[in-house]
KEFIDREN-990651 format. One record per residue (C-alpha): residue number from 1; chain; residue in three letters; x, y, z. Coordinates in Angstrom, 2 decimals, decimal comma. Layout:
// KEFIDREN-990651
NODE   i ch  aa      c1      c2      c3
NODE NUM  A ALA       X       Y       Z
...
***
This chain:
// KEFIDREN-990651
NODE   i ch  aa      c1      c2      c3
NODE   1  A MET  122,72   70,46   81,27
NODE   2  A SER  126,12   72,37   80,80
NODE   3  A ALA  128,88   71,42   83,35
NODE   4  A LYS  129,19   75,06   84,07
NODE   5  A GLN  125,50   75,51   85,09
NODE   6  A ILE  125,11   76,33   88,86
NODE   7  A THR  122,73   74,43   91,02
NODE   8  A TYR  121,99   73,74   94,63
NODE   9  A GLU  124,27   70,60   94,12
NODE  10  A ASN  127,53   72,13   93,03
NODE  11  A ILE  127,21   75,84   94,50
NODE  12  A ASP  129,90   76,91   96,76
NODE  13  A PRO  128,31   76,82  100,33
NODE  14  A LYS  130,22   80,09  101,40
NODE  15  A VAL  128,66   81,96   98,33
NODE  16  A ARG  125,24   80,36   99,19
NODE  17  A SER  125,28   81,70  102,68
NODE  18  A MET  126,27   85,01  101,59
NODE  19  A ILE  123,50   85,19   99,00
NODE  20  A MET  121,15   84,06  101,63
NODE  21  A VAL  122,09   86,88  104,18
NODE  22  A GLY  121,58   89,36  101,13
NODE  23  A LEU  118,17   87,96  100,38
NODE  24  A THR  117,04   88,07  104,05
NODE  25  A LEU  118,17   91,68  104,29
NODE  26  A ALA  116,24   92,68  101,28
NODE  27  A MET  113,12   90,78  102,38
NODE  28  A LEU  113,19   92,54  105,89
NODE  29  A ILE  113,39   96,07  104,35
NODE  30  A ALA  110,55   95,34  102,08
NODE  31  A CYS  108,49   93,86  104,90
NODE  32  A LEU  109,37   96,96  107,14
NODE  33  A ASP  108,11   99,31  104,53
NODE  34  A GLY  104,77   97,67  104,01
NODE  35  A THR  103,84   98,94  107,44
NODE  36  A ILE  106,59  101,40  108,78
NODE  37  A VAL  104,37  104,49  107,64
NODE  38  A SER  101,28  103,33  109,68
NODE  39  A THR  102,57  105,11  112,65
NODE  40  A CYS  104,34  108,12  111,06
NODE  41  A GLY  102,15  108,67  108,22
NODE  42  A ALA   99,95  111,55  109,84
NODE  43  A THR  103,20  113,32  110,58
NODE  44  A ILE  104,58  113,06  107,07
NODE  45  A ALA  101,08  113,89  105,58
NODE  46  A SER  100,88  117,10  107,77
NODE  47  A GLU  104,31  118,45  106,93
NODE  48  A LEU  103,66  117,86  103,41
NODE  49  A ASN  100,17  119,47  103,49
NODE  50  A GLY   98,62  116,31  101,98
NODE  51  A THR   96,35  115,08  104,77
NODE  52  A ALA   93,70  114,37  102,19
NODE  53  A LEU   95,85  112,04  100,20
NODE  54  A TYR   97,15  110,43  103,31
NODE  55  A SER   95,62  106,78  102,46
NODE  56  A TRP   97,36  106,89   99,29
NODE  57  A MET  100,80  106,58  100,96
NODE  58  A ILE   99,71  103,11  101,91
NODE  59  A THR   97,45  102,33   98,94
NODE  60  A ALA   99,96  103,00   96,46
NODE  61  A TYR  102,70  100,72   98,21
NODE  62  A MET  100,13   97,85   98,29
NODE  63  A LEU   98,94   98,20   94,77
NODE  64  A CYS  102,27   98,04   93,26
NODE  65  A GLU  103,63   95,33   95,44
NODE  66  A THR  100,76   93,09   94,62
NODE  67  A VAL  100,59   93,56   90,92
NODE  68  A MET  104,33   93,01   90,62
NODE  69  A ILE  104,29   89,81   92,59
NODE  70  A PRO  103,16   87,44   89,80
NODE  71  A ILE  105,04   89,36   87,12
NODE  72  A SER  108,40   89,19   89,18
NODE  73  A GLY  108,07   85,27   89,77
NODE  74  A LYS  107,45   84,41   86,18
NODE  75  A LEU  110,14   86,82   84,76
NODE  76  A SER  112,59   85,18   87,40
NODE  77  A ASP  111,74   81,80   85,80
NODE  78  A LEU  112,56   83,11   82,44
NODE  79  A TYR  115,68   85,13   83,17
NODE  80  A GLY  116,93   83,74   86,48
NODE  81  A ARG  116,29   85,13   90,00
NODE  82  A LYS  119,62   87,40   90,23
NODE  83  A PRO  118,79   89,83   87,47
NODE  84  A VAL  115,19   90,26   88,50
NODE  85  A PHE  116,03   90,46   92,18
NODE  86  A LEU  118,78   93,19   91,50
NODE  87  A VAL  116,29   94,95   89,59
NODE  88  A GLY  113,98   94,98   92,27
NODE  89  A LEU  116,56   95,99   94,73
NODE  90  A VAL  117,55   99,05   92,64
NODE  91  A LEU  113,81  100,12   92,31
NODE  92  A PHE  113,43   99,98   96,04
NODE  93  A VAL  116,39  101,80   96,85
NODE  94  A GLU  115,37  104,74   94,17
NODE  95  A GLY  111,97  104,71   95,94
NODE  96  A SER  113,36  105,12   99,27
NODE  97  A LEU  116,16  107,73   98,56
NODE  98  A LEU  113,38  109,88   96,83
NODE  99  A ALA  110,73  109,25   99,39
NODE 100  A GLY  113,07  110,69  102,05
NODE 101  A MET  113,65  113,75   99,76
NODE 102  A SER  109,99  114,44   99,11
NODE 103  A ALA  108,86  117,92   99,02
NODE 104  A SER  105,15  117,27   98,26
NODE 105  A MET  102,58  114,64   98,88
NODE 106  A GLU  102,28  113,77   95,33
NODE 107  A MET  105,93  113,01   95,19
NODE 108  A MET  105,61  110,78   98,23
NODE 109  A ILE  103,09  108,84   96,86
NODE 110  A ALA  104,85  108,37   93,55
NODE 111  A CYS  107,83  107,30   95,38
NODE 112  A ARG  105,81  104,75   97,70
NODE 113  A ALA  104,47  103,28   94,45
NODE 114  A LEU  108,25  102,79   93,24
NODE 115  A GLN  109,07  101,14   96,48
NODE 116  A GLY  106,11   98,81   96,13
NODE 117  A LEU  107,33   97,88   92,53
NODE 118  A GLY  110,48   97,14   94,23
NODE 119  A GLY  108,77   95,36   97,33
NODE 120  A GLY  106,76   93,34   94,83
NODE 121  A ILE  109,93   91,76   93,33
NODE 122  A LEU  112,16   91,29   96,53
NODE 123  A ILE  109,79   89,13   98,45
NODE 124  A PRO  108,52   86,55   95,98
NODE 125  A VAL  112,02   86,33   94,17
NODE 126  A ALA  113,81   85,91   97,53
NODE 127  A THR  111,27   83,14   98,55
NODE 128  A ALA  111,55   81,41   95,25
NODE 129  A ALA  115,32   81,50   95,39
NODE 130  A VAL  115,62   79,09   98,41
NODE 131  A ALA  114,47   76,53   95,93
NODE 132  A ASP  117,40   77,15   93,90
NODE 133  A LEU  119,88   77,43   96,53
NODE 134  A TYR  118,96   74,45   98,67
NODE 135  A GLU  117,98   70,81   98,13
NODE 136  A PRO  114,40   69,92   98,97
NODE 137  A ALA  115,58   68,54  102,39
NODE 138  A LYS  117,13   71,83  103,50
NODE 139  A ARG  114,57   74,34  102,35
NODE 140  A ALA  112,26   74,17  105,26
NODE 141  A ARG  114,96   75,55  107,56
NODE 142  A MET  115,60   78,49  105,07
NODE 143  A GLN  111,88   79,00  104,73
NODE 144  A GLY  111,38   79,01  108,34
NODE 145  A MET  113,83   81,66  108,60
NODE 146  A LEU  112,24   83,86  105,88
NODE 147  A GLY  108,94   83,26  107,58
NODE 148  A ALA  110,39   84,70  110,97
NODE 149  A VAL  112,03   87,77  109,00
NODE 150  A PHE  108,62   88,36  107,23
NODE 151  A GLY  106,80   88,48  110,74
NODE 152  A ILE  109,51   90,56  112,27
NODE 153  A GLY  109,41   93,14  109,48
NODE 154  A MET  105,63   93,43  109,56
NODE 155  A GLY  105,52   93,59  113,19
NODE 156  A LEU  108,43   96,05  113,91
NODE 157  A GLY  107,68   98,41  111,14
NODE 158  A PRO  105,18  100,58  112,73
NODE 159  A VAL  107,36  100,75  116,07
NODE 160  A LEU  110,30  101,40  114,05
NODE 161  A GLY  108,72  104,08  112,03
NODE 162  A GLY  107,34  105,81  115,32
NODE 163  A TYR  110,70  105,76  117,38
NODE 164  A ILE  112,54  107,14  114,11
NODE 165  A THR  109,95  109,82  113,49
NODE 166  A GLU  110,01  110,89  116,94
NODE 167  A TYR  113,51  111,13  117,67
NODE 168  A ILE  115,49  111,61  114,39
NODE 169  A GLY  112,92  112,72  111,60
NODE 170  A TRP  110,53  111,15  109,20
NODE 171  A HIS  112,99  111,29  106,39
NODE 172  A TRP  115,03  108,54  108,02
NODE 173  A VAL  112,09  106,20  107,92
NODE 174  A PHE  113,18  105,83  104,37
NODE 175  A TYR  117,05  106,63  104,40
NODE 176  A ILE  117,36  103,67  106,88
NODE 177  A ASN  116,68  101,15  103,90
NODE 178  A LEU  119,66  102,54  102,09
NODE 179  A PRO  122,74  100,81  104,06
NODE 180  A MET  120,90   97,27  104,16
NODE 181  A ALA  119,99   97,43  100,70
NODE 182  A VAL  123,69   98,34   99,70
NODE 183  A ILE  124,80   95,20  101,78
NODE 184  A ALA  122,26   93,03  100,11
NODE 185  A PHE  123,25   94,27   96,80
NODE 186  A VAL  126,94   93,27   97,43
NODE 187  A LEU  126,10   89,96   98,88
NODE 188  A THR  123,72   88,89   95,88
NODE 189  A ILE  125,86   90,36   93,01
NODE 190  A ARG  127,58   86,77   92,99
NODE 191  A LYS  126,49   83,73   90,93
NODE 192  A PHE  123,12   82,47   91,34
NODE 193  A PRO  121,86   79,10   90,24
NODE 194  A MET  120,38   80,01   86,72
NODE 195  A PRO  117,59   78,36   84,64
NODE 196  A VAL  118,49   76,15   81,67
NODE 197  A ASP  118,67   78,40   78,46
NODE 198  A ASP  116,23   76,80   76,33
NODE 199  A GLY  116,39   79,48   73,72
NODE 200  A GLU  114,07   82,29   72,99
NODE 201  A VAL  112,40   83,97   75,87
NODE 202  A LEU  108,61   84,47   75,47
NODE 203  A ILE  106,69   86,94   77,92
NODE 204  A ASP  103,05   86,93   78,01
NODE 205  A TYR  102,11   90,43   77,67
NODE 206  A LYS   98,68   89,95   77,47
NODE 207  A GLY   98,17   87,94   80,39
NODE 208  A MET  100,53   90,38   82,32
NODE 209  A ALA   98,08   93,19   81,18
NODE 210  A VAL   94,87   91,41   82,23
NODE 211  A LEU   96,16   89,91   85,42
NODE 212  A SER   97,30   93,34   86,41
NODE 213  A ALA   93,92   95,00   85,53
NODE 214  A LEU   92,07   92,33   87,64
NODE 215  A LEU   94,39   92,98   90,81
NODE 216  A LEU   93,92   96,38   90,72
NODE 217  A ASP   90,09   96,18   90,48
NODE 218  A ILE   90,05   93,64   93,31
NODE 219  A ILE   92,38   95,61   95,49
NODE 220  A LEU   90,62   99,01   95,03
NODE 221  A LEU   87,25   97,59   95,61
NODE 222  A PHE   88,30   96,20   99,02
NODE 223  A GLU   90,34   99,35   99,87
NODE 224  A PHE   87,67  101,49   99,25
NODE 225  A GLU   84,55   99,53  100,11
NODE 226  A GLY   82,50  101,16  102,81
NODE 227  A ASP   84,52  104,49  102,69
NODE 228  A ARG   84,28  105,76   99,22
NODE 229  A PHE   81,28  103,93   98,46
NODE 230  A GLU   78,74  101,44  100,18
NODE 231  A TRP   78,90   97,66  100,18
NODE 232  A VAL   75,68   97,62   98,15
NODE 233  A SER   76,06  100,21   95,54
NODE 234  A PRO   76,18  100,54   91,66
NODE 235  A VAL   80,25  101,11   92,05
NODE 236  A THR   80,30   97,80   93,94
NODE 237  A ALA   78,47   95,83   91,21
NODE 238  A ALA   80,30   97,47   88,53
NODE 239  A MET   83,57   96,55   90,14
NODE 240  A VAL   82,38   92,93   90,78
NODE 241  A VAL   81,20   92,50   87,26
NODE 242  A LEU   84,44   93,87   85,73
NODE 243  A ALA   86,50   91,33   87,98
NODE 244  A LEU   84,40   88,36   86,89
NODE 245  A VAL   85,07   89,51   82,93
NODE 246  A LEU   88,63   90,06   83,72
NODE 247  A MET   89,13   86,61   85,15
NODE 248  A TYR   87,23   85,07   82,29
NODE 249  A VAL   89,48   86,75   79,88
NODE 250  A LEU   92,46   85,98   82,00
NODE 251  A VAL   91,82   82,29   81,83
NODE 252  A LYS   91,23   82,35   78,15
NODE 253  A VAL   94,44   84,28   77,43
NODE 254  A GLU   96,58   82,04   79,69
NODE 255  A LYS   95,35   78,83   77,98
NODE 256  A LYS   96,92   80,25   74,70
NODE 257  A ALA   99,89   81,55   75,98
NODE 258  A ALA  103,17   79,68   75,55
NODE 259  A GLU  104,68   81,05   78,74
NODE 260  A PRO  101,83   81,93   80,85
NODE 261  A MET  101,91   84,45   83,79
NODE 262  A LEU   99,82   82,11   85,76
NODE 263  A ALA   99,55   78,43   84,17
NODE 264  A PRO   96,05   77,13   84,38
NODE 265  A HIS   97,27   73,77   85,20
NODE 266  A LEU   98,31   75,12   88,70
NODE 267  A ILE   94,62   74,64   89,56
NODE 268  A HIS   95,07   70,77   89,18
NODE 269  A ASN   97,83   70,85   91,78
NODE 270  A ARG   96,07   69,86   94,92
NODE 271  A THR   99,23   71,25   97,16
NODE 272  A VAL   99,04   74,53   95,51
NODE 273  A VAL   95,25   74,90   95,69
NODE 274  A VAL   95,06   74,15   99,41
NODE 275  A ALA   98,28   76,33  100,23
NODE 276  A CYS   96,58   79,38   98,45
NODE 277  A ILE   93,34   78,65  100,60
NODE 278  A MET   95,73   78,68  103,73
NODE 279  A MET   97,70   81,66  102,64
NODE 280  A LEU   94,57   83,59  101,87
NODE 281  A ILE   93,44   82,64  105,50
NODE 282  A PHE   96,99   83,72  106,92
NODE 283  A GLY   96,86   87,05  104,93
NODE 284  A ILE   93,30   87,98  106,30
NODE 285  A ALA   94,32   86,87  110,04
NODE 286  A LEU   97,74   88,40  110,06
NODE 287  A THR   97,30   91,97  108,76
NODE 288  A GLY   93,52   92,52  109,83
NODE 289  A SER   94,26   91,33  113,28
NODE 290  A MET   97,66   93,26  113,43
NODE 291  A THR   96,01   96,37  112,27
NODE 292  A TYR   92,73   96,23  114,23
NODE 293  A SER   94,17   95,05  117,53
NODE 294  A SER   96,32   97,89  117,60
NODE 295  A MET   93,17  100,25  117,11
NODE 296  A PHE   91,64   98,40  119,83
NODE 297  A ALA   94,55   98,76  122,30
NODE 298  A ILE   94,66  102,48  121,44
NODE 299  A TYR   90,97  103,54  121,39
NODE 300  A VAL   89,68  100,97  123,88
NODE 301  A LEU   92,56  100,05  126,16
NODE 302  A GLY   94,03  103,69  126,32
NODE 303  A LEU   97,41  102,86  124,82
NODE 304  A SER   99,46  105,38  123,04
NODE 305  A VAL  100,50  104,51  119,41
NODE 306  A MET  104,05  103,62  120,31
NODE 307  A GLU  102,79  101,42  123,44
NODE 308  A ALA  100,24   99,75  120,93
NODE 309  A GLY  103,07   98,96  118,54
NODE 310  A GLU  105,39   97,69  121,33
NODE 311  A TYR  102,61   95,27  122,51
NODE 312  A ALA  102,12   93,82  118,95
NODE 313  A ILE  105,71   92,58  119,14
NODE 314  A ALA  104,17   89,87  121,33
NODE 315  A MET  102,54   88,64  118,00
NODE 316  A VAL  106,21   88,63  116,08
NODE 317  A LEU  107,70   86,62  118,83
NODE 318  A GLY  104,93   83,81  118,42
NODE 319  A MET  105,42   83,78  114,85
NODE 320  A MET  109,12   83,55  115,19
NODE 321  A ILE  109,03   80,61  117,44
NODE 322  A THR  106,91   78,27  115,34
NODE 323  A ALA  108,07   79,86  111,92
NODE 324  A MET  111,72   78,66  112,80
NODE 325  A GLY  110,53   75,78  114,76
NODE 326  A SER  108,59   74,27  111,89
NODE 327  A GLY  111,70   74,79  109,65
NODE 328  A GLN  113,76   73,03  111,78
NODE 329  A LEU  111,66   69,98  112,65
NODE 330  A LEU  109,76   69,63  109,34
NODE 331  A THR  111,58   66,91  107,85
NODE 332  A ARG  110,95   64,84  111,09
NODE 333  A THR  107,28   65,84  111,52
NODE 334  A GLY  106,14   66,37  108,06
NODE 335  A TYR  103,45   69,11  106,96
NODE 336  A ARG  100,53   68,07  108,34
NODE 337  A PRO  101,07   68,49  112,32
NODE 338  A TRP  101,76   72,18  111,60
NODE 339  A LEU   99,12   72,86  108,90
NODE 340  A ALA   96,58   71,38  111,30
NODE 341  A ALA   97,85   72,96  114,47
NODE 342  A GLY   98,26   76,45  112,88
NODE 343  A PRO   94,71   77,38  111,90
NODE 344  A VAL   93,34   75,90  115,35
NODE 345  A ILE   95,85   78,10  117,41
NODE 346  A GLY   95,05   80,97  115,37
NODE 347  A ALA   91,29   80,46  115,50
NODE 348  A ALA   91,39   79,87  119,31
NODE 349  A ALA   93,53   83,09  119,48
NODE 350  A LEU   90,97   85,13  117,59
NODE 351  A PHE   88,26   83,78  119,69
NODE 352  A LEU   89,91   85,04  122,89
NODE 353  A MET   90,49   88,26  121,52
NODE 354  A SER   86,88   88,83  120,58
NODE 355  A THR   86,08   88,33  124,42
NODE 356  A MET   88,28   91,35  125,24
NODE 357  A GLY   86,78   94,61  126,51
NODE 358  A PRO   87,93   97,87  128,43
NODE 359  A ASP   88,65   96,04  131,29
NODE 360  A THR   90,85   93,53  129,70
NODE 361  A ASP   94,24   93,38  131,52
NODE 362  A LEU   97,32   93,97  129,28
NODE 363  A THR   99,09   90,63  130,16
NODE 364  A TYR   95,95   88,75  128,60
NODE 365  A TYR   95,97   91,11  125,64
NODE 366  A ALA   99,81   90,51  125,14
NODE 367  A ALA   99,06   86,55  125,53
NODE 368  A TYR   96,50   86,52  123,01
NODE 369  A LEU   98,63   88,28  120,60
NODE 370  A PHE  101,42   85,79  121,13
NODE 371  A LEU   99,14   82,65  120,81
NODE 372  A LEU   97,95   84,23  117,30
NODE 373  A GLY  101,45   84,58  116,16
NODE 374  A LEU  102,21   80,85  117,16
NODE 375  A GLY   99,42   79,76  115,10
NODE 376  A LEU  100,30   81,81  112,00
NODE 377  A GLY  103,86   80,88  112,32
NODE 378  A CYS  103,11   77,10  111,97
NODE 379  A MET  101,58   78,03  108,48
NODE 380  A MET  103,73   80,43  106,45
NODE 381  A SER  107,03   78,38  105,88
NODE 382  A THR  105,52   75,18  106,01
NODE 383  A ILE  102,99   76,34  103,12
NODE 384  A MET  105,78   77,55  101,28
NODE 385  A VAL  107,92   74,43  101,35
NODE 386  A SER  105,17   72,08  100,44
NODE 387  A VAL  104,47   74,12   97,38
NODE 388  A GLN  108,00   74,39   96,23
NODE 389  A ASN  108,59   70,52   96,76
NODE 390  A SER  105,67   69,90   94,47
NODE 391  A ALA  106,46   72,45   91,87
NODE 392  A LYS  108,71   71,96   88,78
NODE 393  A GLN  111,74   73,88   89,02
NODE 394  A SER  111,12   75,46   85,52
NODE 395  A GLU  107,93   76,96   87,11
NODE 396  A MET  109,41   77,67   90,75
NODE 397  A GLY  109,15   81,45   90,59
NODE 398  A MET  105,64   81,27   89,04
NODE 399  A THR  104,32   78,82   91,60
NODE 400  A THR  105,66   80,48   94,54
NODE 401  A SER  104,51   83,78   93,39
NODE 402  A ALA  100,96   82,60   92,99
NODE 403  A VAL  100,99   81,65   96,61
NODE 404  A ASN  102,47   84,94   97,86
NODE 405  A LEU   99,97   86,74   95,72
NODE 406  A ILE   97,14   85,14   97,36
NODE 407  A ARG   98,89   86,18  100,74
NODE 408  A SER   98,69   89,74   99,63
NODE 409  A VAL   95,15   89,86   98,42
NODE 410  A GLY   94,24   88,13  101,74
NODE 411  A SER   95,95   91,10  103,59
NODE 412  A THR   93,99   93,69  101,71
NODE 413  A VAL   90,67   91,56  102,37
NODE 414  A GLY   91,59   91,27  105,98
NODE 415  A THR   91,59   94,91  106,34
NODE 416  A ALA   88,50   95,36  104,86
NODE 417  A VAL   86,74   92,50  106,71
NODE 418  A PHE   88,02   93,45  110,09
NODE 419  A ALA   86,95   97,04  109,55
NODE 420  A SER   83,41   96,12  108,84
***
């Protein structure tokens, strides 16, 4: 390794702290925009005369974000986190600026797709960068902070979107990203730890194409299942068969690739496999419960959209407590207590939520959401730290993105399952 090679061992602590603040800001705006249109989307669609295309505002973002996660992770291993991250930030800013200027629903959907591409870079690369910036013993605290930011962004998005639309105007739902993105850009333009230059960079274009097609097929299947077509139908059967074929082709392609997008040997890493299973559960529980508990609050408990969003903050608070708490205490307790407690607490919260009815007191509703947040917060940062500490440094981006990808797919599946 060259003497000039920057690693977590010799990086200037002040520079590292500034980079971390920039990464956190970027992750926050990416998470916010995943949910921010849920309360103001109807207003935007109405003003742009595109109510029939309303669902694509959310779907376009989610599709592009999910497809971009594994691609950006691998590219950050090959080219370094900094250039890939900055590209993602620029794409996100362009998408936000143009979305605020949208004059038609078609333009809005295209801009949301561009935002999704940027968001699909920012979240996994920011998460992977923690392993470059901090030694293993200190990663837990920083991942705990990012886990809390993830929960804050997802939970506050609908509330923030509603307030901005009501008191300022929906255009500012997107413009609000710009100052935070500029600050993030300035803070992260500094020297990141870089991968060792091993010569020629080989990009797995075939794997990229097949994986993207597979993810599009899976996401669209769950997104439109039960709405555009039935669970048992020729369309469903065709999409399931296509997914199986693409999965088979992907394995064949990746086994032959010099630098695979998702290395087949990850399946032999028990930590990664268990982490993917738990992150799938995390994605299903977080997005599914957040979406449909708010619908329950509105249509059964009689809350307004804004009131439902405000009550959802209880879940965010729960996630913050255990995400940051696990990060602070992980070196003393180890992974197992948190990974054992998280699913148990989450399952108990979901069971309690299943007992709610029209006469449920709002205090109990908030308490159940808070309990669910506690359970979910035990899992996210703990899972990510365990994965990063078991991964090769040269594959940190790919391994981290694989887990983030499963979480994103879980979010899509969770929405469909809870809808059913």
